N, C-alpha and C positions, 0 to 999 in steps of 0.2 A: 484179638490177641496180637496181630501183627502191628497194630497201631501202638500198643504198649511197648512192643519190642523196639519200634522206631524211636519212640520217646526216650526210652532208657538207654539206647545205644547211640543216640545223637551226639552226646559229648565225646564219646570214644571215637566215633567216625569223624567228628569235627577236628579233634586233636590229630588223628591220623592224616587227615587231608592237609592240615597246616604243616605237619612234619614233612609230608611228601613235597609240598610246594617249596618249603625252605631248602630241602635237599636238592631239588631241581635248580633253584636259584644259585645255591652255592656251587653246584657243578657247572652251571653256565658261567659264573664269574671266574672260576678257576681255570676254565678252558677257553676263555675269550682271548683271541690273539692280541687284540688291542691292549687289554689289561696286562698281559704278559710282556708285551713290548714296552709298555710304560715302566714295568718293574725293572726290565733290563736297562732302560735309559737311566732310571733313577740310580741303579747300581753303578753304572758307569760314572755318574756324577759324584757319587760317594767316593769312588776310587780316585777320581781326578782331584777332589777336594781333600785327599789324604785322610779321609774318615775311616777307611778300612785298608788293610794291607793287600798286597798283590796276591798273596796266597788265599786270603779270604775272598777276594774279588773272583779269582779263578774258580774257587769252590762253588760260590753262589751262581756265577755265570753258567757253569756247566749244568747246574740243576735247572736254571731258568730256560736255557736253550733246549734241554731235553723236554721240558714241559711245553715249550713253544712248538717243537716238532710234533709232539703227541697231539696238541690242539689242532695243528694244521691237518694231520692225518684224519683226526676225528671229524673236522669240519668238511673234509672232502669225501666223507662217507667211507673212509678207508677201514682200518681195523676196528673202529668203533669200540665196543666194550671188550674186544679181545685184548687190546692193550690197556691194561689196568694202570691208571695214573698213579697208583700207590708205588709202582715200580719206578716211576719217573722221579718221584720225590715231591714233597710238598714245599712250596716256596715259603710258606709261613712257618715251617718247622725250623728254619735256620735261626741261629742265635743272632740277636740284635738286628733282625731284618726290619723291625719296627722303625729303625732309624731312617729307613727309606721314606716312610710316610712323613717324616719331619721335613723333607724337602719341599713339600707343598707350601710351606711358609716362605720359601725362596722365590716362588713364582711358578708359572706354568711350565711344566716339564714334559708335557705330552708330545710324542713324536708325530710327525706328519705322515709316517709310513703306514 
């Protein structure tokens, strides 16, 4: 009977495993200091090229910096799950933030930091 249970539950367990791995990867990318620093550099370039206003720059910068601080705390084993990154704000929730990805066409914008 256990063999039949394993056969019938395999698709469910497989989907659950894939969903778990995707969630882990998304969390890793959203909390990676290098990725967040790159977003900040790209935001600065957008501002310098007059693609966004100073008000929009400051709004986005505050969110990115809070996310960077949370990532650094988490990386050092600090608050970990106690500090929910939903409170920090999601970089991708900002309007027109996809414009930052268009900078890749201009050349390499990764920081050395």
